[in-house]
A tleap script that builds the chain and sets N, CA, C and O, in Angstrom:
source leaprc.protein.ff14SB
mol = sequence {
  NGLN GLN GLU ALA ALA THR MET LYS ASP ARG
  LEU PRO LYS MET MET CYS HIE VAL CYS LYS
  THR SER THR THR CYS HIE ALA ILE PRO MET
  PRO TYR VAL THR ARG TYR LEU VAL ASN GLU
  LEU ALA ALA MET ASN ILE LYS VAL THR PHE
  ASP VAL GLU LYS ILE SER CCYS
}
set mol.1.N position { 15.614 35.606 11.203 }
set mol.1.CA position { 15.356 34.902 12.454 }
set mol.1.C position { 15.119 33.495 12.143 }
set mol.1.O position { 14.283 33.141 11.312 }
set mol.2.N position { 15.891 32.654 12.844 }
set mol.2.CA position { 15.799 31.181 12.621 }
set mol.2.C position { 15.225 30.556 13.802 }
set mol.2.O position { 15.693 30.722 14.928 }
set mol.3.N position { 14.104 29.762 13.514 }
set mol.3.CA position { 13.390 29.042 14.664 }
set mol.3.C position { 14.137 27.700 14.977 }
set mol.3.O position { 14.750 27.053 14.129 }
set mol.4.N position { 14.017 27.381 16.225 }
set mol.4.CA position { 14.561 26.027 16.657 }
set mol.4.C position { 13.732 24.877 15.966 }
set mol.4.O position { 12.505 24.947 15.887 }
set mol.5.N position { 14.392 23.910 15.515 }
set mol.5.CA position { 13.685 22.765 14.953 }
set mol.5.C position { 13.035 21.938 15.998 }
set mol.5.O position { 13.643 21.624 17.022 }
set mol.6.N position { 11.859 21.591 15.772 }
set mol.6.CA position { 11.119 20.724 16.746 }
set mol.6.C position { 11.465 19.288 16.378 }
set mol.6.O position { 12.046 18.976 15.339 }
set mol.7.N position { 11.036 18.398 17.367 }
set mol.7.CA position { 11.337 16.983 17.239 }
set mol.7.C position { 10.593 16.442 16.008 }
set mol.7.O position { 11.134 15.574 15.323 }
set mol.8.N position { 9.354 16.928 15.692 }
set mol.8.CA position { 8.688 16.467 14.567 }
set mol.8.C position { 9.330 16.790 13.233 }
set mol.8.O position { 9.117 16.086 12.246 }
set mol.9.N position { 10.106 17.840 13.205 }
set mol.9.CA position { 10.816 18.200 11.988 }
set mol.9.C position { 12.029 17.323 11.800 }
set mol.9.O position { 12.501 17.167 10.674 }
set mol.10.N position { 12.540 16.756 12.847 }
set mol.10.CA position { 13.671 15.902 12.732 }
set mol.10.C position { 13.391 14.468 12.308 }
set mol.10.O position { 14.269 13.758 11.818 }
set mol.11.N position { 12.131 14.061 12.511 }
set mol.11.CA position { 11.778 12.674 12.198 }
set mol.11.C position { 11.818 12.479 10.762 }
set mol.11.O position { 11.495 13.428 10.048 }
set mol.12.N position { 12.172 11.372 10.239 }
set mol.12.CA position { 12.054 11.092 8.783 }
set mol.12.C position { 10.637 11.099 8.299 }
set mol.12.O position { 9.722 10.654 8.991 }
set mol.13.N position { 10.456 11.622 7.068 }
set mol.13.CA position { 9.188 11.679 6.401 }
set mol.13.C position { 8.752 10.344 5.908 }
set mol.13.O position { 9.512 9.712 5.174 }
set mol.14.N position { 7.565 9.849 6.258 }
set mol.14.CA position { 7.163 8.571 5.792 }
set mol.14.C position { 6.198 8.883 4.641 }
set mol.14.O position { 5.448 9.858 4.666 }
set mol.15.N position { 6.260 7.964 3.585 }
set mol.15.CA position { 5.376 8.117 2.465 }
set mol.15.C position { 4.920 6.743 1.966 }
set mol.15.O position { 5.738 5.828 1.870 }
set mol.16.N position { 3.617 6.578 1.644 }
set mol.16.CA position { 3.072 5.427 1.094 }
set mol.16.C position { 3.628 5.131 -0.334 }
set mol.16.O position { 3.543 6.009 -1.192 }
set mol.17.N position { 4.174 3.967 -0.605 }
set mol.17.CA position { 4.732 3.655 -1.928 }
set mol.17.C position { 3.550 3.413 -2.818 }
set mol.17.O position { 3.718 3.526 -4.032 }
set mol.18.N position { 2.380 3.094 -2.345 }
set mol.18.CA position { 1.293 2.747 -3.258 }
set mol.18.C position { 0.587 4.022 -3.719 }
set mol.18.O position { 0.480 4.270 -4.920 }
set mol.19.N position { 0.091 4.854 -2.748 }
set mol.19.CA position { -0.685 6.038 -3.091 }
set mol.19.C position { 0.102 7.349 -3.134 }
set mol.19.O position { -0.458 8.411 -3.405 }
set mol.20.N position { 1.480 7.254 -2.849 }
set mol.20.CA position { 2.361 8.370 -2.912 }
set mol.20.C position { 1.944 9.586 -2.104 }
set mol.20.O position { 2.199 10.731 -2.476 }
set mol.21.N position { 1.292 9.296 -0.979 }
set mol.21.CA position { 0.947 10.461 0.001 }
set mol.21.C position { 1.458 9.984 1.400 }
set mol.21.O position { 1.775 8.821 1.649 }
set mol.22.N position { 1.497 11.008 2.265 }
set mol.22.CA position { 1.944 10.725 3.620 }
set mol.22.C position { 0.819 10.855 4.605 }
set mol.22.O position { 1.038 10.774 5.814 }
set mol.23.N position { -0.418 11.063 4.097 }
set mol.23.CA position { -1.551 11.215 5.100 }
set mol.23.C position { -1.987 9.942 5.754 }
set mol.23.O position { -2.451 9.977 6.894 }
set mol.24.N position { -1.856 8.760 5.059 }
set mol.24.CA position { -2.319 7.535 5.669 }
set mol.24.C position { -1.160 6.698 6.118 }
set mol.24.O position { -1.353 5.507 6.361 }
set mol.25.N position { 0.003 7.218 6.242 }
set mol.25.CA position { 1.183 6.468 6.576 }
set mol.25.C position { 1.473 6.664 8.066 }
set mol.25.O position { 1.552 7.814 8.500 }
set mol.26.N position { 1.636 5.619 8.870 }
set mol.26.CA position { 2.002 5.796 10.291 }
set mol.26.C position { 3.067 4.773 10.678 }
set mol.26.O position { 3.219 3.714 10.069 }
set mol.27.N position { 3.800 5.158 11.737 }
set mol.27.CA position { 4.862 4.280 12.211 }
set mol.27.C position { 4.292 3.178 13.041 }
set mol.27.O position { 3.304 3.413 13.738 }
set mol.28.N position { 4.827 2.023 13.021 }
set mol.28.CA position { 4.297 0.894 13.723 }
set mol.28.C position { 5.352 0.526 14.794 }
set mol.28.O position { 6.489 0.223 14.432 }
set mol.29.N position { 5.006 0.542 16.112 }
set mol.29.CA position { 5.966 0.230 17.095 }
set mol.29.C position { 6.412 -1.276 16.915 }
set mol.29.O position { 5.621 -2.198 16.719 }
set mol.30.N position { 7.725 -1.396 17.004 }
set mol.30.CA position { 8.265 -2.762 16.761 }
set mol.30.C position { 9.471 -2.929 17.770 }
set mol.30.O position { 10.206 -1.967 17.993 }
set mol.31.N position { 9.661 -4.077 18.342 }
set mol.31.CA position { 10.754 -4.264 19.238 }
set mol.31.C position { 12.041 -4.178 18.450 }
set mol.31.O position { 12.083 -4.514 17.266 }
set mol.32.N position { 13.104 -3.721 19.120 }
set mol.32.CA position { 14.423 -3.577 18.500 }
set mol.32.C position { 14.926 -4.883 17.959 }
set mol.32.O position { 15.529 -4.951 16.888 }
set mol.33.N position { 14.652 -5.969 18.758 }
set mol.33.CA position { 15.092 -7.300 18.335 }
set mol.33.C position { 14.502 -7.765 16.980 }
set mol.33.O position { 15.133 -8.511 16.232 }
set mol.34.N position { 13.326 -7.316 16.709 }
set mol.34.CA position { 12.688 -7.625 15.393 }
set mol.34.C position { 13.539 -6.949 14.312 }
set mol.34.O position { 13.909 -7.623 13.351 }
set mol.35.N position { 13.872 -5.643 14.414 }
set mol.35.CA position { 14.676 -5.002 13.403 }
set mol.35.C position { 16.050 -5.694 13.232 }
set mol.35.O position { 16.547 -5.852 12.117 }
set mol.36.N position { 16.644 -6.099 14.376 }
set mol.36.CA position { 17.923 -6.842 14.291 }
set mol.36.C position { 17.726 -8.172 13.597 }
set mol.36.O position { 18.582 -8.546 12.795 }
set mol.37.N position { 16.679 -8.901 13.843 }
set mol.37.CA position { 16.479 -10.195 13.195 }
set mol.37.C position { 16.303 -9.953 11.667 }
set mol.37.O position { 16.943 -10.664 10.892 }
set mol.38.N position { 15.481 -9.001 11.200 }
set mol.38.CA position { 15.302 -8.653 9.859 }
set mol.38.C position { 16.674 -8.276 9.204 }
set mol.38.O position { 16.936 -8.695 8.077 }
set mol.39.N position { 17.516 -7.520 9.874 }
set mol.39.CA position { 18.791 -7.228 9.281 }
set mol.39.C position { 19.636 -8.476 9.210 }
set mol.39.O position { 20.289 -8.673 8.185 }
set mol.40.N position { 19.679 -9.275 10.136 }
set mol.40.CA position { 20.470 -10.489 10.045 }
set mol.40.C position { 20.033 -11.381 8.877 }
set mol.40.O position { 20.868 -11.912 8.144 }
set mol.41.N position { 18.686 -11.541 8.710 }
set mol.41.CA position { 18.148 -12.354 7.669 }
set mol.41.C position { 18.488 -11.710 6.285 }
set mol.41.O position { 18.793 -12.409 5.319 }
set mol.42.N position { 18.422 -10.370 6.234 }
set mol.42.CA position { 18.821 -9.756 5.046 }
set mol.42.C position { 20.190 -10.018 4.657 }
set mol.42.O position { 20.494 -10.091 3.466 }
set mol.43.N position { 21.098 -10.177 5.656 }
set mol.43.CA position { 22.487 -10.395 5.344 }
set mol.43.C position { 22.623 -11.785 4.751 }
set mol.43.O position { 23.602 -12.027 4.045 }
set mol.44.N position { 21.730 -12.693 4.983 }
set mol.44.CA position { 21.727 -14.071 4.410 }
set mol.44.C position { 20.778 -14.080 3.171 }
set mol.44.O position { 20.314 -15.139 2.750 }
set mol.45.N position { 20.496 -12.851 2.588 }
set mol.45.CA position { 19.622 -12.757 1.380 }
set mol.45.C position { 18.188 -13.309 1.575 }
set mol.45.O position { 17.580 -13.813 0.630 }
set mol.46.N position { 17.669 -13.207 2.793 }
set mol.46.CA position { 16.275 -13.626 3.050 }
set mol.46.C position { 15.499 -12.308 3.274 }
set mol.46.O position { 15.826 -11.508 4.150 }
set mol.47.N position { 14.435 -12.119 2.422 }
set mol.47.CA position { 13.650 -10.987 2.494 }
set mol.47.C position { 12.478 -11.153 3.557 }
set mol.47.O position { 11.804 -12.182 3.516 }
set mol.48.N position { 12.240 -10.277 4.408 }
set mol.48.CA position { 11.098 -10.398 5.357 }
set mol.48.C position { 10.093 -9.258 5.033 }
set mol.48.O position { 10.501 -8.108 4.863 }
set mol.49.N position { 8.811 -9.575 4.951 }
set mol.49.CA position { 7.735 -8.609 4.743 }
set mol.49.C position { 6.757 -8.751 5.759 }
set mol.49.O position { 6.481 -9.849 6.242 }
set mol.50.N position { 6.169 -7.586 6.138 }
set mol.50.CA position { 5.191 -7.610 7.104 }
set mol.50.C position { 3.760 -7.277 6.442 }
set mol.50.O position { 3.602 -6.250 5.782 }
set mol.51.N position { 2.854 -8.099 6.636 }
set mol.51.CA position { 1.464 -7.886 6.085 }
set mol.51.C position { 0.689 -7.241 7.246 }
set mol.51.O position { 0.344 -7.910 8.220 }
set mol.52.N position { 0.420 -5.913 7.125 }
set mol.52.CA position { -0.338 -5.211 8.148 }
set mol.52.C position { -1.592 -4.637 7.525 }
set mol.52.O position { -1.673 -4.369 6.326 }
set mol.53.N position { -2.593 -4.458 8.431 }
set mol.53.CA position { -3.860 -3.921 8.134 }
set mol.53.C position { -4.269 -2.884 9.177 }
set mol.53.O position { -3.821 -2.954 10.321 }
set mol.54.N position { -5.073 -1.969 8.819 }
set mol.54.CA position { -5.693 -1.075 9.791 }
set mol.54.C position { -6.585 -1.703 10.754 }
set mol.54.O position { -7.437 -2.481 10.322 }
set mol.55.N position { -6.499 -1.460 12.052 }
set mol.55.CA position { -7.468 -1.982 13.004 }
set mol.55.C position { -8.211 -0.796 13.599 }
set mol.55.O position { -7.634 0.153 14.132 }
set mol.56.N position { -9.513 -0.910 13.474 }
set mol.56.CA position { -10.359 0.285 14.035 }
set mol.56.C position { -10.516 0.045 15.531 }
set mol.56.O position { -10.647 -1.087 15.996 }
set mol.57.N position { -10.498 1.144 16.257 }
set mol.57.CA position { -10.498 1.081 17.771 }
set mol.57.C position { -11.934 1.432 18.205 }
set mol.57.O position { -12.229 1.457 19.400 }
savepdb mol mol.pdb
quit
């Protein structure tokens, strides 16, 4: 018997490159235009990095 895949199963698995775990890794909402800009800059060999930190609520 095969179960239907849930949406959570279809999302790509995120993993921290520093600690090699996925427990502290979260997606950050970002406008589509930001992704587009980063891709355009990458085409011109310009690397964009985002310096993020955890904000407590």
